[in-house]
C-alpha positions in Angstrom: 4.3 22.4 26.8 3.7 24.4 23.5 5.8 22.6 20.4 7.3 26.2 20.4 8.8 25.6 23.9 9.4 22.2 23.0 12.1 23.5 20.2 13.7 26.0 22.7 14.6 23.6 25.1 15.0 20.4 23.2 17.5 22.2 21.1 21.2 21.9 23.2 19.7 19.1 25.2 20.7 15.2 25.5 19.3 12.1 25.4 20.6 8.6 26.6 22.9 9.5 29.2 24.0 12.5 27.1 25.5 10.2 24.6 23.1 12.0 22.0 23.7 15.8 22.0 20.4 17.6 20.3 21.7 20.6 18.0 19.8 22.3 15.3 16.0 21.6 14.5 15.8 20.2 11.0 11.7 20.2 11.0 8.9 19.4 12.7 5.4 17.9 12.3 2.2 18.0 14.2 3.3 14.7 15.9 7.2 14.8 16.3 10.3 17.3 15.8 13.5 16.0 13.9 16.5 17.3 15.6 20.3 17.3 14.3 22.5 15.3 16.9 26.4 14.6 17.8 26.8 11.0 18.9 29.7 11.5 21.4 30.2 7.8 21.6 30.8 7.1 17.5 31.5 11.0 16.8 29.2 11.2 14.3 26.3 13.2 13.0 22.7 11.7 13.4 19.3 12.8 13.3 16.7 12.3 16.3 13.3 12.4 16.0 11.5 13.3 19.5 7.8 12.4 19.6 5.7 15.7 21.3 5.0 15.1 25.1 1.3 14.1 24.4 2.1 11.1 22.4 4.7 10.0 25.0 2.5 9.7 28.3 0.7 6.9 26.7 2.6 3.4 27.7 1.0 1.2 25.2 2.1 3.6 22.4 5.5 3.9 23.6 5.9 0.2 23.1 4.2 0.0 19.5 6.6 2.7 19.0 9.6 1.0 20.4 8.7 -2.4 18.6 7.8 -0.4 15.1 11.4 0.9 15.2 13.6 -2.3 15.9 11.4 -3.8 13.0 12.3 -1.0 10.9 16.2 -1.2 12.2 16.4 -4.3 10.3 15.7 -2.6 6.5 18.7 -2.1 5.3 18.9 -0.5 1.4 20.9 2.4 -0.4 17.4 4.1 -0.6 16.4 3.9 3.0 17.3 6.0 5.8 19.0 3.9 8.1 17.6 3.6 11.7 20.8 3.0 14.5 18.7 3.2 17.7 15.6 3.9 19.1 14.5 4.6 23.2 12.8 6.7 25.3 14.1 9.1 27.9 13.8 12.2 29.6 14.9 15.4 28.0 18.3 16.7 29.8 19.0 20.4 29.4 21.2 22.6 31.5 20.7 19.6 34.4 16.8 19.8 34.4 15.0 17.2 32.8 11.1 16.8 31.2 8.6 15.4 33.4 7.8 12.3 31.4 9.5 9.8 29.0 10.1 10.9 25.8 10.3 8.2 22.9 13.0 8.9 20.2 14.4 7.2 17.2 18.2 7.9 16.4 18.4 8.0 12.2 21.1 8.2 9.8 21.7 12.1 8.9 21.2 12.8 5.0 22.6 15.7 3.8 20.0 16.8 1.1 16.6 18.3 0.4 13.0 16.9 1.1 11.5 15.9 -2.2 8.9 18.3 -1.7 11.9 21.0 -2.1 13.3 19.4 -5.1 9.7 19.8 -6.7 9.3 23.3 -5.9 12.7 24.2 -7.8 11.7 22.2 -10.9 8.2 23.8 -10.8 9.9 27.3 -10.7 12.0 26.6 -13.4 9.6 24.2 -15.6 6.0 24.2 -14.0 6.8 20.7 -12.7 9.6 18.0 -12.6 10.6 16.6 -15.8 9.2 13.2 -17.0 12.5 11.1 -16.7 13.9 12.4 -13.5 10.1 12.0 -11.7 10.1 8.2 -12.9 13.5 7.9 -11.9 12.9 9.0 -8.5 9.5 7.3 -8.1 11.3 3.7 -8.9 14.0 4.6 -6.4 11.0 5.2 -3.7 9.7 1.9 -5.0 12.7 -0.3 -4.5 12.8 1.1 -0.9 9.3 -0.1 -0.9 10.2 -3.4 -2.5 12.6 -4.2 0.6 10.4 -2.9 3.5 6.9 -5.1 1.8 9.3 -8.4 1.5 9.7 -7.9 5.7 5.7 -7.3 6.1 6.2 -3.2 6.7 3.7 -1.2 5.2 4.9 2.4 5.4 1.2 3.9 5.1 2.5 7.7 4.8 4.5 7.8 1.4 4.9 11.6 0.6 7.3 14.2 -0.5 8.0 15.1 3.2 9.0 11.4 3.5 11.8 11.4 0.7 14.9 12.6 0.9 17.5 13.6 -1.9 21.2 14.1 -1.2 23.5 16.2 -2.8 24.7 13.5 -5.1 20.7 12.6 -6.2 20.3 9.6 -4.2 16.8 8.8 -2.9 16.2 8.1 0.7 12.7 7.1 2.4 11.9 7.4 5.6 9.9 7.0 8.8 9.1 3.4 7.6 6.5 2.1 10.7 6.1 5.3 12.1 2.6 6.2 11.1 1.3 2.7 12.1 2.6 3.4 15.7 1.1 7.3 15.8 -2.0 5.3 14.4 -1.7 3.2 17.7 -0.9 6.5 20.1 -3.6 8.5 18.9 -6.5 6.2 18.8 -5.7 5.2 22.2 -6.1 8.7 23.3 -8.8 9.5 21.7 -11.6 6.9 20.1 -11.0 3.6 18.0 -11.5 3.8 14.5 -9.7 7.5 13.9 -7.6 7.9 10.7 -4.3 9.2 11.1 -2.4 10.2 8.1 -1.7 12.8 5.5 -5.1 13.2 3.8 -3.4 13.7 0.3 -2.0 10.9 -0.3 -4.2 8.5 1.6 -5.2 5.4 -0.1 -9.1 5.0 0.0 -9.0 1.9 1.9 -7.0 4.3 4.4 -9.6 6.7 4.3 -12.5 4.6 5.2 -10.2 3.4 8.1 -10.0 -0.2 7.2 -7.0 -2.7 7.0 -4.4 -2.0 4.6 -1.8 -3.7 2.7 1.4 -2.9 0.7 -1.0 -1.6 -2.4 -1.8 1.1 -0.2 1.6 2.5 -0.3 1.6 1.8 -4.2 -1.7 4.4 -4.3 0.7 7.1 -2.3 3.3 6.5 -4.6 0.8 6.8 -7.3 -0.4 10.1 -6.0 3.4 11.5 -5.3 4.2 10.6 -9.2 1.0 12.8 -10.2 2.3 15.5 -8.2 5.8 15.3 -9.5 4.6 15.3 -13.1 2.3 18.0 -12.9 3.4 20.2 -10.1 -0.2 20.0 -8.3 -2.2 17.4 -5.8 -5.0 15.5 -7.7 -7.4 16.3 -4.7 -7.4 19.4 -2.6 -10.2 20.5 -0.8 -10.7 22.8 2.3 -10.8 19.9 4.9 -8.7 16.6 5.8 -12.0 15.1 5.5 -13.2 16.7 2.6 -10.0 15.3 0.7 -10.6 11.5 2.1 -13.8 11.6 0.7 -12.5 12.8 -2.8 -10.0 9.7 -2.6 -12.7 7.6 -2.1 -15.3 8.8 -4.6 -13.6 11.2 -7.1 -11.8 10.1 -10.2 -8.4 12.2 -10.8 -7.7 13.7 -14.0 -5.3 12.6 -16.5 -1.5 13.9 -15.8 -1.6 14.9 -19.3 -4.8 17.1 -18.9 -2.0 19.1 -16.8 1.3 18.9 -18.4 0.8 18.4 -22.0 4.2 17.0 -22.8 3.3 13.7 -20.7 3.1 10.7 -23.0 0.1 8.4 -22.6 2.4 5.5 -21.0 2.6 8.1 -18.0 -1.1 8.6 -17.6 -1.7 5.0 -17.8 0.6 4.2 -14.9 -0.4 6.9 -12.7 -4.1 5.5 -13.7 -3.2 2.0 -12.5 -1.4 3.3 -9.4 -4.9 5.0 -8.6 -7.2 2.3 -9.0 -9.7 2.4 -5.7 -10.0 -1.1 -5.8 -6.3 -2.1 -4.7 -6.6 -5.7 -6.7 -6.7 -3.5 -10.2 -3.4 -1.6 -8.7 0.2 -2.9 -9.6 0.4 -6.4 -7.5 3.8 -5.1 -6.1 6.5 -2.3 -5.7 8.4 -4.8 -7.8 5.7 -4.6 -10.5 5.3 -0.6 -10.5 9.4 -0.2 -10.3 9.8 -2.0 -13.5 6.7 0.1 -15.5 8.4 3.0 -14.2 11.7 2.6 -15.6 10.3 0.8 -18.9 8.3 4.2 -19.4 11.3 6.7 -18.7 13.7 4.2 -21.1 10.7 4.5 -23.6 11.2 8.7 -23.3 14.6 9.3 -24.3 14.8 12.8 -24.6 12.2 14.1 -22.8 10.3 17.2 -23.8 10.2 19.7 -20.6 6.9 19.9 -19.2 4.4 22.3 -20.6 1.6 22.9 -17.9 -1.6 24.5 -19.2 -2.2 28.0 -18.3 -3.8 28.6 -14.7 -2.8 25.1 -13.2 -1.4 26.1 -9.7 1.6 24.3 -8.3 1.8 22.3 -5.0 4.9 21.0 -3.8 3.3 19.2 -0.6 5.8 20.9 1.6 3.0 22.4 3.7 0.8 19.1 4.3 1.3 17.2 7.5 -0.6 14.3 9.3 -4.1 14.5 10.5 -6.9 12.9 12.6 -10.2 12.6 11.6 -13.0 10.2 11.6 -12.9 7.6 8.5 -15.0 8.3 5.7 -18.9 7.2 5.8 -20.1 6.7 2.7 -23.6 6.6 3.6 -23.6 10.5 4.0 -23.4 13.2 2.0 -19.7 14.3 0.8 -18.7 16.8 3.8 -18.5 20.5 3.2 -16.1 22.0 1.1 -15.4 21.5 -3.0 -12.7 19.2 -4.1 -10.4 21.2 -6.5 -10.2 19.1 -9.9 -10.5 21.4 -12.7 -9.8 19.5 -15.4 -11.4 17.4 -17.3 -10.2 13.5 -17.1 -8.3 11.7 -19.7 -9.8 8.7 -21.3 -8.4 5.5 -19.6 -9.5 2.9 -21.9 -12.5 0.9 -21.9 -14.0 -0.6 -18.4 -13.9 -3.4 -17.4 -17.1 -5.7 -17.4 -18.6 -5.9 -13.6 -18.1 -9.7 -12.3 -21.1 -11.5 -11.3 -22.1 -11.2 -7.8 -20.9 -13.8 -5.4 -22.9 -15.1 -2.4 -21.1 -14.5 1.2 -19.2 -11.8 -0.1 -18.8 -8.8 1.6 -19.5 -5.5 -0.4 -16.2 -3.1 0.1 -17.9 0.5 -0.8 -15.7 2.1 -3.6 -17.7 3.6 -6.6 -17.6 2.0 -9.4 -18.2 3.3 -13.0 -19.1 0.2 -14.9 -17.9 -2.6 -12.1 -14.3 -4.2 -11.5 -12.9 -7.2 -13.1 -11.4 -8.9 -10.3 -7.4 -9.5 -10.8 -5.9 -12.4 -10.4 -4.6 -12.7 -6.5 -0.9 -12.5 -7.5 -0.1 -9.6 -5.0 3.2 -10.0 -3.7 2.8 -8.3 -0.4 3.5 -9.8 3.3 0.9 -8.3 5.8 1.9 -6.7 9.1 1.8 -8.4 12.2 -0.5 -7.5 14.7 -3.0 -5.5 11.9 -6.4 -6.5 10.4 -5.3 -7.9 7.1 -8.1 -7.3 4.3 -8.9 -10.6 2.8 -8.8 -10.2 -1.3 -11.2 -7.8 -2.1 -14.9 -8.2 -3.5 -16.7 -5.4 -4.5 -20.4 -5.2 -5.0 -21.3 -3.3 -8.1 -23.1 0.4 -7.3 -23.9 1.9 -10.3 -24.9 5.4 -9.9 -28.2 7.0 -11.0 -27.7 9.4 -14.1 -28.4 12.8 -13.5 -31.9 13.7 -15.2 -31.6 15.3 -18.4 -27.7 14.3 -19.0 -26.9 12.4 -22.2 -26.0 8.5 -21.3 -26.0 9.6 -17.4 -22.8 11.2 -18.0 -21.3 8.1 -17.4 -20.3 5.0 -19.1 -23.0 2.9 -20.3 -20.6 0.2 -21.8 -20.5 -2.2 -18.6 -24.4 -2.3 -18.3 -24.7 -3.1 -22.4 -21.5 -5.9 -21.8 -23.8 -7.1 -19.0 -26.8 -7.4 -21.1 -24.5 -9.1 -23.8 -23.6 -11.6 -21.2 -26.9 -12.2 -19.7 -28.5 -12.8 -23.5 -25.7 -15.5 -24.3 -26.2 -17.1 -21.3 -30.0 -17.4 -21.9 -29.5 -18.7 -25.6 -27.0 -21.2 -24.4 -29.5 -22.4 -21.7 -32.0 -22.2 -24.5 -29.8 -24.6 -27.1 -29.3 -26.8 -24.2 -33.2 -27.1 -23.5 -33.6 -28.5 -27.1 -30.6 -30.7 -27.4 -32.0 -32.5 -24.1 -35.5 -32.5 -25.5 -34.1 -33.8 -29.0 -32.4 -36.6 -26.9 -35.4 -37.6 -24.8 -37.5 -37.6 -28.0 -35.3 -39.9 -30.0 -34.5 -42.4 -27.3 -38.7 -42.7 -27.0 -38.8 -42.0 -23.2 -40.9 -39.5 -21.1 -43.3 -37.0 -22.5 -42.4 -33.5 -23.8 -43.4 -32.2 -20.0 -40.7 -34.8 -18.5 -37.9 -33.1 -20.8 -39.0 -29.9 -19.6 -38.6 -30.6 -16.1 -35.5 -32.3 -16.9 -34.1 -29.5 -18.7 -35.3 -26.8 -15.7 -33.7 -29.1 -13.3 -30.5 -29.4 -14.9 -29.0 -25.8 -14.0 -30.6 -26.2 -10.8 -28.3 -28.8 -9.9 -25.4 -26.9 -11.4 -26.1 -24.1 -9.1 -26.2 -26.5 -6.0 -22.8 -27.8 -7.0 -21.6 -24.3 -7.6 -22.7 -23.1 -4.0 -21.1 -26.2 -2.4 -17.6 -25.2 -4.0 -18.3 -21.6 -2.6 -19.3 -22.8 0.8 -16.2 -25.3 0.7 -14.1 -21.6 0.7 -11.2 -23.6 -0.8 -8.3 -21.7 -2.3 -5.7 -22.6 -4.6 -2.2 -22.2 -4.7 -0.6 -19.3 -6.4 2.7 -20.1 -7.5 4.0 -16.1 -8.5 4.5 -16.0 -5.0 8.4 -16.9 -5.1 11.7 -16.9 -3.7 15.2 -16.4 -5.2 17.3 -19.4 -4.2 20.0 -16.8 -3.2 18.6 -15.5 -0.5 18.9 -19.5 0.9 22.7 -19.8 -0.5 23.8 -16.2 0.1 22.1 -15.4 3.8 22.2 -12.3 5.3 24.4 -11.8 8.0 22.9 -11.1 11.7 23.5 -7.4 12.7 24.5 -8.3 16.4 26.1 -11.8 16.0 28.9 -11.5 12.9 29.2 -15.1 13.1 25.8 -15.9 12.6 23.0 -15.6 9.7 19.7 -14.4 9.6 17.2 -16.5 8.0 15.3 -15.8 5.1 11.3 -14.7 5.4 9.6 -17.5 4.0 6.0 -16.6 5.0 3.6 -15.9 2.1 5.8 -17.7 -0.6 4.9 -20.9 -2.7 6.2 -23.8 -0.9 7.7 -25.4 -3.8 9.9 -22.2 -4.5 10.6 -22.3 -1.1 12.0 -26.0 -1.2 14.0 -25.3 -4.1 15.7 -22.4 -1.8 16.2 -24.5 1.3 17.1 -27.9 -0.9 19.8 -25.0 -2.7 21.4 -23.9 0.7 21.2 -28.2 1.7 19.0 -26.7 5.0 16.8 -29.5 6.7 13.2 -28.8 6.6 9.7 -30.0 8.1 6.4 -29.1 6.6 3.0 -29.2 8.8 -0.5 -28.1 7.7 -2.5 -25.3 8.4 -6.4 -24.3 7.3 -6.6 -20.9 6.2 -8.0 -19.7 3.1 -7.1 -16.1 2.3 -3.9 -16.6 1.1 -4.4 -20.3 -0.7 -3.4 -23.8 -0.9 0.7 -24.4 -0.8 1.2 -20.7 0.9 4.0 -20.7 3.6 2.3 -19.0 6.6 4.5 -19.1 9.5 8.0 -20.6 9.9 10.5 -21.4 13.2 12.8 -20.2 13.5 11.7 -16.6 12.4 13.1 -14.0 10.3 14.6 -12.5 13.8 16.4 -15.0 15.2 19.7 -15.6 14.6 21.2 -19.4 13.7 24.6 -20.6 13.6 25.2 -21.9 9.5 27.3 -24.3 11.1 24.4 -26.3 13.4 21.8 -25.0 11.0 18.2 -26.1 12.7 15.2 -28.1 11.0 13.4 -25.0 9.4 9.8 -25.6 10.5 7.3 -24.6 7.9 3.7 -24.1 8.6 1.8 -24.6 5.1 -2.1 -23.8 4.2 -4.1 -26.3 2.9 -6.3 -23.7 1.0 -9.4 -24.8 3.3 -11.1 -22.5 6.0 -10.1 -22.7 9.4 
């Protein structure tokens, strides 16, 4: 059945035994439609997202969709579109029903406009959205993501089409978790490994078909902020695969090269959000939101946008989800040039490359001069059931300069810095050898050849110790992952049983912080060791009861916490 046919039949139909009466079609994408509907039980308007018939045929996908919707229903925040109900049902229209059950989600109906439409209005008037407004909206989106990331939900499809702005200017993010369910549904119908998403907003790790965490959402937010402040997307091409390739291989231009009114602080903020290496992005939605608000406050009376001549605008309203194979970096770029017509602005000197680490998998992002590994303090909670990437270890891939180009067209600072480091190391060992020789001569023991042998053996022993340490794979504690004591002293009430409470999520938090929280509330707890070295020593990996359980505050059970030893399993 065509999508057009689906529109004509679904409008006026009903779901859940007639409880929800479908009315106007509000919007439609490649995989789902959204209708305005009337909830006859609670006498209110709602929005209902129904999936297209092809996806609804897969039982595994329907189950995934149901679980994701249930998880999203637990998100409650001013900046999140609430989910009221979910299920699957045959769509009834005038007594006839559709041939197969249709998964649906009942959501809060938001009277407002998609962010893309708001950007269109500003672009017609100013060329782009004023920077202070763009930063405020971005901060609200990040506030929503902060809540979802705390609960282990990665959005995966942040874009203007999934952000609504109400008549009062309240920002609402929707479709949490839906992208993950879509990924499951499409791969079950096609082939494993296909990428599902909106190419213009994909993170490099999504484009490569790899596991994602909260920092992937921050990259997408960075793309959206770039678009709001410039009126255009950083990467555009003729095919989804070409755009995905650009996210992996190309560097975005500085927003101020398009909108001259933007200060360096906005350039720096966007540049950090759009780092290819997730470790170099903001560690959390909270950190990025704080920076957005700080930059917005520093703007005071922000000048109107000043767009360079010839820069076309793009609200992103016409972009949608696509299915394509992951980017293969070993093959040439796909056909279709990527449109980046402006020279990138200076983002500061490149960081020196890290020393190569044995037993570390290469992560194939291009590098200007290598990446300095950021401390592993990203405050995110990976999704259950999704492959969680370990801390990223990047193998430097210095490009060969083009013949005849001055300096190879890339910065040589990293190479020079590396040479200086090598020289310093060599001098250090040379001085060490002289000292060892001097000590041996003073003591009168051994010949110069013996001393030389001793000096050369010394670094060998050091490297042996170093290798043993690396082979042991122990990872120390990260004390930055904390939980506020109010999460225990003022717990959330149960949605279904008002006399009960929800246990806070302690997972991926440092045990010392968790203990303070539990002790503040007077709750009993017990810890058990568990071997793992991805998140590090003293990190809570599991908890019982879980955050899904409702508990009686007058009969609190002993909370069991499984805590990482930092040693490999």
